[in-house]
C-alpha positions as CSV (number, residue, x, y, z in Angstrom):
1,M,8.6,20.5,34.1
2,K,7.8,17.6,36.4
3,L,4.3,17.4,35.0
4,I,5.7,17.0,31.4
5,L,8.1,14.3,32.6
6,I,5.2,12.4,34.2
7,I,3.1,12.7,31.0
8,I,5.9,11.4,28.9
9,A,6.6,8.5,31.3
10,L,2.9,7.6,31.2
11,T,2.6,7.7,27.4
12,L,5.7,5.8,26.3
13,P,4.5,2.4,27.5
14,V,1.2,3.0,25.7
15,L,3.1,3.7,22.4
16,A,5.3,0.6,22.8
17,T,2.2,-1.6,23.4
18,N,0.4,-0.2,20.4
19,A,3.4,-0.9,18.1
20,E,3.5,-4.6,19.3
21,E,-0.2,-4.9,18.9
22,T,-0.2,-3.6,15.3
23,C,2.6,-5.8,14.1
24,S,1.3,-9.1,15.3
25,R,-2.4,-9.1,14.7
26,L,-3.8,-12.4,13.5
27,A,-7.0,-13.6,11.8
28,T,-8.1,-17.2,11.5
29,I,-9.0,-18.5,8.1
30,N,-9.6,-22.2,7.5
31,Y,-8.2,-22.9,11.0
32,Q,-4.9,-21.2,10.0
33,D,-3.6,-18.0,11.4
34,V,-3.0,-15.3,8.9
35,L,-1.0,-12.1,9.6
36,I,-3.2,-9.1,9.0
37,D,-0.2,-6.7,8.8
38,P,2.6,-8.5,7.1
39,N,6.0,-6.8,6.4
40,T,4.6,-4.3,3.9
41,S,3.9,-0.6,4.4
42,Q,0.2,-1.2,4.1
43,K,-1.7,-2.3,7.2
44,G,-4.4,-5.0,6.5
45,E,-2.6,-6.2,3.3
46,G,-2.5,-9.8,4.6
47,L,-6.3,-10.0,4.1
48,R,-6.3,-8.4,0.6
49,Y,-6.2,-11.8,-1.2
50,F,-9.5,-12.8,0.5
51,L,-11.2,-9.4,0.7
52,E,-10.7,-8.8,-3.1
53,K,-13.3,-11.4,-3.8
54,D,-16.0,-9.0,-2.5
55,A,-16.2,-5.4,-3.9
56,V,-17.8,-3.9,-0.8
57,A,-15.2,-5.5,1.5
58,K,-12.4,-4.4,-0.8
59,N,-13.7,-0.8,-0.7
60,Y,-13.7,-0.9,3.1
61,L,-10.1,-2.3,3.1
62,D,-9.0,0.5,0.7
63,E,-10.6,3.1,3.0
64,Y,-8.9,1.5,6.0
65,Q,-5.5,1.7,4.3
66,R,-6.0,5.3,3.3
67,G,-6.8,6.1,6.9
68,T,-3.6,4.5,8.2
69,Q,-1.4,6.7,6.0
70,I,0.6,9.4,7.8
71,S,-1.0,12.8,7.6
72,W,1.1,15.9,7.0
73,K,-1.1,17.7,9.4
74,N,-0.2,15.4,12.3
75,A,3.5,15.7,11.4
76,L,3.3,19.5,11.2
77,L,1.5,19.8,14.6
78,G,3.9,17.4,16.3
79,S,6.9,19.2,14.9
80,A,5.5,22.6,15.9
81,G,4.9,21.3,19.4
82,S,8.4,19.9,19.6
83,A,9.8,23.2,18.3
84,F,8.0,25.1,21.0
85,M,9.3,22.8,23.7
86,I,12.9,23.1,22.4
87,T,12.6,26.8,22.1
88,S,11.7,26.9,25.8
89,L,15.1,25.6,26.6
90,F,16.8,28.7,25.0
91,V,14.5,31.4,26.4
92,D,15.8,33.3,29.4
93,D,12.6,34.8,30.7
94,S,10.9,32.4,33.2
95,Q,7.4,33.4,32.2
96,D,8.1,33.0,28.5
97,K,9.8,29.7,29.1
98,K,6.7,28.3,30.9
99,I,4.5,29.6,28.0
100,Y,6.6,27.9,25.3
101,L,6.9,24.7,27.3
102,F,3.1,24.5,28.1
103,T,2.2,25.4,24.5
104,G,4.5,22.8,23.0
105,A,3.4,20.1,25.5
106,T,-0.2,20.9,24.8
107,M,0.3,20.7,21.0
108,V,2.1,17.3,21.3
109,L,-0.5,15.9,23.6
110,L,-3.4,17.2,21.5
111,N,-1.7,15.7,18.3
112,F,-1.3,12.4,20.0
113,L,-4.9,12.2,21.2
114,V,-6.4,13.3,17.9
115,S,-4.2,10.9,15.8
116,R,-4.9,8.0,18.2
117,T,-8.6,8.7,18.1
118,L,-8.6,8.7,14.3
119,E,-6.6,5.5,14.3
120,V,-9.0,3.6,16.6
121,D,-12.0,5.0,14.6
122,N,-10.4,3.8,11.4
123,E,-10.1,0.2,12.7
124,Q,-13.9,0.0,12.2
125,N,-13.3,0.0,8.5
126,L,-11.2,-3.1,8.8
127,I,-13.9,-4.8,10.9
128,K,-16.6,-3.7,8.4
129,A,-14.5,-5.2,5.5
130,I,-14.3,-8.5,7.3
131,D,-18.0,-8.5,8.2
132,E,-19.0,-7.7,4.6
133,Y,-16.7,-10.5,3.3
134,N,-18.1,-13.0,5.8
135,Q,-21.7,-12.2,4.8
136,R,-21.3,-13.4,1.2
137,N,-18.1,-15.5,1.0
138,L,-16.3,-18.6,2.2
139,P,-14.0,-19.3,4.0
140,K,-15.0,-17.2,6.9
141,I,-12.4,-14.8,8.4
142,Y,-12.4,-14.8,12.2
143,F,-10.9,-11.7,13.7
144,N,-11.3,-10.3,17.2
145,P,-9.1,-7.3,17.9
146,Q,-9.7,-7.4,21.6
147,A,-8.9,-11.1,21.9
148,S,-5.6,-10.8,20.0
149,H,-4.7,-7.8,22.3
150,D,-5.6,-9.8,25.5
151,K,-3.2,-12.6,24.6
152,K,-0.3,-10.2,24.6
153,S,-0.8,-8.4,27.9
154,N,-2.2,-8.9,31.3
155,L,-2.5,-5.2,31.8
156,H,-6.0,-3.9,31.0
157,L,-6.9,-0.3,30.9
158,A,-10.1,0.8,29.3
159,F,-12.3,3.9,29.2
160,G,-15.8,4.1,28.2
161,V,-18.7,6.6,27.9
162,L,-22.2,5.3,28.3
163,K,-25.4,7.3,27.8
164,N,-28.8,5.8,28.2
165,W,-31.7,7.5,26.6
166,T,-35.2,7.1,28.1
167,F,-38.3,8.7,26.7
């Protein structure tokens, strides 16, 4: 039980930081800051006016927006994990209680990791859309996701995997 509380305590600040980062991302166009995610349900909609001028960039933007929609699979897995954890509160047998709690926590954590990985991977579609637009159109769009994130926080936590191939 203590382990679950520690995991929850460690993931909540990450979720709050992610929400702030998404809502206030800026791109610079003609020396003016443009909100990438304005108050619409579609992320990246603030750049649509510019990216519509290039068919390839528009396709990447559409793919990015499809990737940001909520998936029923993620909702189902998260709900099932929560149900297992809640069920563990009502089970009398100590061994069953641990199994339900561990299964539910594992499902919720797995759901979070998979959905976050897909979200980060999907950001590449937005970057590709901007790159495609910048190759053939003016004015240029300047967007650096890491720089906009660094302005918000002094806390930096990063993980990386590096593999060098030598033949």
